[in-house]
N, C-alpha and C positions, 0 to 999 in steps of 0.2 A: 836468351835471345838478344840482349843488349850487345853482347860481344859480336854477334853476327852483323848487326847494324853498324857498329863501330868499325868492323872490318871492311864492310862495304864503303863506308865513308872514306877510310884511309886509301882505298884503291883509286879514289878520284884525285889524289894529290898530284899525279903526273900530268904532262901536257897531252899524252895519248892514253886513252882508256881502252882496254881490250876486253871485248865481251863476245860471247857465242849466242847465237839465235837458232833455235830449232823449230821448224815449221813441220807439223805432223799432218799427214793426209791419210784418209781411209775411204775407199769407195767414192771418190770424187768430192769429198768434203774435207774441210780444214778445221783443225782444233783451234779454238780461241780460249784463252784463260783470262778471267778478270782479276786485275791486281787488287789485292786486299788492302785494308787500312793498316796493315802491319809493315808495309814496304815504304821506302822513302820517297818514291816518285810515281806519278801517273796513277794515283789511287782511283779505282773504279773504272779504269780504261781497260780495254781488251787487247791482248797481245798474244804472240806465240811464246814459247818457252825461251827464257833468257837467263844469263848468268855471267858473272865476271869470269875471265879467264885467269885461272891460278897461274902464277909465274912458272911453275914446274910441270905444267900439263900441256899437252898438244890440244889444239882446238876440237878435234873430233872426239877424243875421249872426254873432254870437258863437256861437250854437248850431250854426249850420251849420259853422263853423270847427272846433268841438269834435267834431262828427260825422266830419268829414274826418280830423282828427288821430287820434282814438281808434278809429275803426272803418274808416277808409279808404273812406268812401262820399262821393262828391261831391254837391253840391247838385243836380245834374242828375238824380240817381237818387232824389230825395226829393220828396214832396209833403206840404206842411203840412196837417194835418187839424184841429188845434186848438191853442190856446195859452191860458195863463192865468198870473196872477201870484198868488203866495201868500207869506205871511209866517209864518215858523216861529221859535219861541223855542228857542235852543240851551240845553244844560245849563249853560253858563256865563253865561247871561243875555243873550247877544248875539242880536240879531234877524237872521235870514236872509231876504232878499228873494229869492225863487226865481222865475225866468221859466221856466215849464214849457212844452214844446212836444211835440206828438205828430206824428210824421212817418210817412207810409207809405213804406217803402223798396221800390224796384223790384228789389232784390237781397237775397239771404240771406248773401252772402259778406261776412264781416268781416275786416278786417286790423287787428289790435290793435297799439297802441304800448305803451311801457313802463308806462303807468298801470294796465293790466289784463293778466291772464295767462291768462284763459279766457273763452269766451263760449258762450251757449246760447240757443236760440230755444224759448220755452215758450208754451203756450196759457194764457190768463188763469187758468183753474182749476188749473193746475200750478204757479203761482208760489210757492205755499207749500212746495214741495219743496226750496227752497234758502234759506239764511240771507241775508236782504237787509239793506241799511243801515236804520237805524231810521226814517228819514223817507220811505222808498220809497213807502209806502201813500199818503202825503199827495200825492206827485207823481202816482200813478195816479188818485187822486180828482180832482185838478185837471184832469187830462186826460180825465176821465170814463171811465176804464178799469178802475175797481175792480169786481171780480167778487164777488158775495156768497158765493161758494164759496171765496174765499181763506182761508187759515189764519192763525193767529196769528203765524206767522214774518214777516209783513209789517208788524208793528207794533213 
């Protein structure tokens, strides 16, 4: 696992970091995953599925790979509903290019890997009940999923 962490750190070396973010929905609820203590940032905070974009992959196929790795859901159980690209400025001045995808999942069953230690399905108006990563609201906005009733926990 040390090599995975080292690989992730090396991907931060450029001025623009590219990642994919996959939001899963099922019957009006969104899947949130809590980041485990084995990841390098935002430990204990809730998020959608994310991963670095490998240099030789297109964003959609990378997002599908991340969903299968982190949630155990194959692409055959997903339907792409929307996608967007956004640019976020990190606290360190680095630009993050985020390829955001919203998938409808045919299943609610999530099988987590080491990156996350818990999952929950919540209605959009319930998302403020859990502490999310600081940029989660931007992902929801990009996927046109932001509910006006969400609380400040999402910013």
